[in-house]
KEKE-3310 file (N, C-alpha, C; in steps of 0.2 Angstrom, whole numbers, plus 5000, padded with zeros to 4 digits):
npx = (5046:5038:5029:5013:5006:5016:5018:5006:5003:5010:5004:5006:5019:5029:5033:5044:5049:5051:5063:5063:5068:5084:5097:5093:5081:5072:5071:5083:5092:5087:5086:5083:5072:5063:5061:5053:5042:5024:5016:5023:5020:5016:5012:5019:5011:5001:5009:5012:5003:4993:5003:5014:5024:5017:5020:5019:5025:5029:5034:5041:5052:5067:5084:5095:5085:5077:5087:5089:5076:5076:5086:5080:5068)
npy = (5038:5023:5011:5007:4995:4986:4980:4974:4960:4954:4949:4938:4939:4944:4960:4962:4950:4941:4937:4949:4960:4964:4954:4947:4946:4961:4964:4960:4968:4981:4981:4990:4997:4987:4982:4992:4992:4994:4984:4970:4959:4963:4963:4965:4970:4977:4986:4996:5009:5019:5024:5026:5022:5015:5012:5009:5015:5012:5024:5040:5043:5047:5054:5040:5031:5038:5040:5027:5024:5033:5027:5015:5019)
npz = (4972:4978:4968:4972:4968:4967:4979:4983:4981:4992:5004:5011:5016:5028:5035:5044:5048:5037:5023:5011:5006:5002:5010:5022:5035:5039:5053:5058:5051:5056:5070:5081:5077:5075:5088:5093:5085:5082:5077:5075:5067:5055:5038:5022:5012:5019:5025:5016:5010:5000:4992:5001:5015:5030:5044:5060:5076:5093:5099:5096:5082:5085:5085:5084:5080:5071:5061:5057:5052:5041:5033:5030:5025)
capx = (5041:5036:5023:5009:5004:5022:5017:4999:5003:5014:5000:5009:5026:5029:5038:5050:5052:5053:5068:5060:5072:5091:5099:5090:5075:5073:5072:5090:5096:5085:5084:5080:5065:5059:5059:5047:5036:5018:5014:5029:5018:5014:5014:5022:5005:4998:5014:5013:4997:4992:5010:5019:5025:5013:5022:5018:5030:5027:5037:5044:5058:5072:5091:5097:5079:5076:5092:5088:5070:5078:5089:5075:5063)
capy = (5035:5016:5009:5003:4989:4982:4976:4971:4952:4952:4948:4932:4941:4948:4965:4962:4943:4937:4940:4951:4966:4963:4947:4944:4950:4968:4964:4959:4975:4987:4979:4995:4999:4981:4982:4997:4992:4993:4978:4966:4954:4967:4960:4970:4973:4982:4992:5001:5011:5026:5026:5028:5017:5016:5007:5013:5013:5014:5030:5045:5041:5053:5051:5034:5028:5042:5039:5020:5025:5036:5022:5010:5022)
capz = (4976:4976:4965:4977:4966:4968:4986:4984:4982:4997:5010:5016:5017:5034:5034:5048:5049:5030:5018:5005:5004:5005:5011:5028:5037:5041:5060:5059:5049:5059:5077:5086:5075:5076:5095:5095:5080:5086:5075:5072:5063:5049:5031:5017:5008:5023:5027:5011:5008:4997:4990:5007:5021:5035:5049:5067:5081:5100:5101:5091:5079:5085:5086:5080:5077:5065:5056:5055:5048:5035:5029:5028:5021)
cpx = (5039:5030:5019:5007:5010:5021:5011:4999:5007:5010:5003:5016:5026:5035:5044:5053:5054:5059:5065:5064:5079:5092:5097:5084:5076:5074:5079:5094:5094:5082:5080:5073:5060:5056:5054:5042:5030:5015:5020:5027:5015:5016:5016:5016:5002:5003:5015:5006:4997:4999:5015:5019:5021:5014:5022:5023:5027:5029:5040:5051:5063:5079:5092:5091:5077:5081:5091:5081:5072:5082:5084:5070:5065)
cpy = (5028:5016:5005:4996:4984:4977:4973:4963:4950:4951:4943:4934:4946:4953:4964:4955:4939:4941:4942:4957:4965:4955:4944:4948:4956:4968:4963:4966:4981:4984:4984:4997:4993:4981:4987:4997:4990:4986:4974:4961:4957:4964:4966:4974:4979:4987:4997:5003:5018:5029:5029:5022:5019:5012:5012:5010:5016:5021:5034:5042:5047:5050:5045:5031:5031:5041:5032:5020:5028:5032:5017:5013:5024)
cpz = (4973:4972:4970:4975:4966:4974:4987:4985:4988:5004:5014:5018:5023:5033:5038:5048:5042:5027:5012:5002:5007:5006:5017:5030:5040:5049:5062:5057:5054:5066:5081:5084:5076:5083:5097:5090:5084:5083:5071:5068:5056:5043:5027:5014:5012:5026:5022:5008:5005:4995:4996:5012:5027:5041:5055:5072:5088:5103:5095:5089:5079:5086:5081:5077:5071:5060:5053:5050:5041:5031:5026:5023:5014)
residu = (MET:GLU:ASP:SER:THR:ARG:PHE:GLU:GLY:MET:VAL:GLN:THR:GLN:PHE:TRP:HIS:ASP:THR:TRP:LEU:GLY:GLY:CYS:PRO:LEU:LYS:ILE:TYR:PHE:GLN:ARG:LEU:PHE:GLN:ILE:ALA:LEU:ASN:PRO:GLU:LEU:ASP:VAL:ALA:ASP:ALA:PHE:ARG:ASP:ASP:GLN:TRP:VAL:ILE:GLN:PHE:ARG:ARG:GLN:LEU:VAL:GLY:ASN:LEU:GLY:GLU:ASP:TRP:GLY:ILE:LEU:TYR)
# end
């Protein structure tokens, strides 16, 4: 499990748009998830609360979407 304090200072870092994990933005690696993200402008600090990722999507993550989330998570 991640340490929630690790992400507290990332208020100015956007989860999907900025390069903060890996070599390019997550919207490039996980295009299908980005397309259904409820808040594509979400920052990293708000995406991780109470020791878990709290990213909302417009529909359930089944099939390939669920697999993508499993890789990202």
